C-alpha positions, -999 to 999 in steps of 0.1 A, spaced: -20 -5 236 -2 14 210 -18 37 182 -3 52 152 9 89 154 12 90 114 13 64 87 17 65 51 13 35 21 45 25 12 36 -1 -14 1 -6 -30 -1 -39 -48 -30 -61 -62 -28 -85 -30 -17 -64 -3 -4 -28 7 25 -17 30 18 6 56 48 26 75 49 51 101 54 61 138 32 47 168 33 56 204 31 28 229 12 30 262 43 43 280 47 70 256 78 58 236 77 65 200 85 32 179 85 24 140 61 2 126 56 -14 90 25 -33 87 15 -56 56 -21 -48 49 -44 -78 33 -82 -80 27 -82 -115 44 -84 -153 28 -101 -182 32 -89 -213 32 -108 -249 30 -98 -285 42 -117 -307 15 -124 -342 27 -134 -368 -1 -142 -402 19 -111 -409 38 -88 -385 23 -80 -349 23 -74 -333 -9 -46 -310 -14 -32 -286 -42 7 -289 -46 16 -257 -65 49 -236 -71 53 -209 -45 81 -185 -57 84 -170 -25 98 -199 -7 113 -212 -40 96 -246 -42 62 -265 -45 43 -266 -16 16 -290 -4 -12 -269 10 -51 -268 12 -72 -248 -10 -75 -210 -3 -77 -175 -17 -81 -141 -10 -116 -126 -1 -127 -104 -27 -142 -69 -17 -180 -74 -4 -172 -113 -5 -182 -135 26 -155 -157 36 -175 -189 30 -182 -180 -6 -145 -174 -10 -140 -210 5 -164 -222 -22 -151 -205 -51 -115 -217 -43 -127 -254 -39 -141 -254 -70 -115 -231 -89 -84 -251 -78 -97 -288 -72 -131 -289 -90 -154 -297 -64 -184 -286 -47 -193 -295 -12 -228 -308 1 -218 -300 37 -197 -271 49 -185 -266 86 -169 -233 98 -132 -235 115 -113 -208 135 -103 -174 119 -66 -167 127 -37 -144 120 -10 -161 101 16 -136 115 4 -108 140 38 -91 142 35 -76 108 6 -87 88 -32 -79 93 -44 -109 73 -70 -129 90 -77 -167 74 -112 -182 78 -109 -217 75 -138 -241 63 -140 -277 62 -160 -291 30 -176 -329 31 -196 -347 6 -175 -334 -23 -190 -337 -60 -167 -336 -87 -172 -306 -111 -145 -289 -133 -112 -272 -119 -109 -237 -137 -77 -223 -119 -67 -185 -124 -46 -179 -152 -17 -171 -128 -20 -207 -110 -8 -243 -121 -21 -264 -92 -19 -304 -90 -46 -323 -70 -30 -346 -45 -51 -372 -22 -38 -382 10 -55 -407 33 -62 -396 67 -38 -422 82 -11 -408 61 -21 -371 71 -16 -383 107 18 -397 100 29 -364 79 19 -341 106 39 -362 133 68 -363 108 69 -328 98 59 -329 64 36 -300 62 51 -265 64 24 -242 52 5 -224 83 -29 -226 70 -24 -262 63 -11 -270 94 -39 -254 113 -64 -270 92 -52 -304 94 -48 -302 132 -84 -286 136 -97 -314 113 -82 -344 136 -90 -326 168 -126 -324 159 -128 -355 143 -126 -368 104 -160 -355 93 -176 -390 84 -203 -383 112 -224 -352 115 -212 -346 151 -176 -347 142 -173 -309 134 -203 -295 154 
């Protein structure tokens, strides 16, 4: 157990803030801590027939395009499922007839408090994609058999995508109503 002795906001941005300060450990030692604070995100694994839908977008943090599942930040007062629904439609232009919740997980507990709420979307119907003004996304369809092969070959490197795909395959492919219960 540890607790803050004092903390201050070092940076306040649109997506996250950074808090730094001194904490005290259970044994009485004082340590420096820096924490990235985030409202949380929702991510969705969209399944269309025997395919998973991904977005490919350039990520400046890693300096290249990344293949990932749709996701976005939870707005103040917004439920995570609503965020997942919004992101699916904004980024890929689909609405789902059936949703299933997945796990909630932390992406990097050593310095970041972002909780990611995972969902699965089935029975997709095409609408119109309306990406955010600062996004350029490309839809990529990958057959489930290729998703399995890609996981085994280490082709996915985004944490939420890896967790989402492993959860999808562990629970079944979503083609029957029992697969994700």
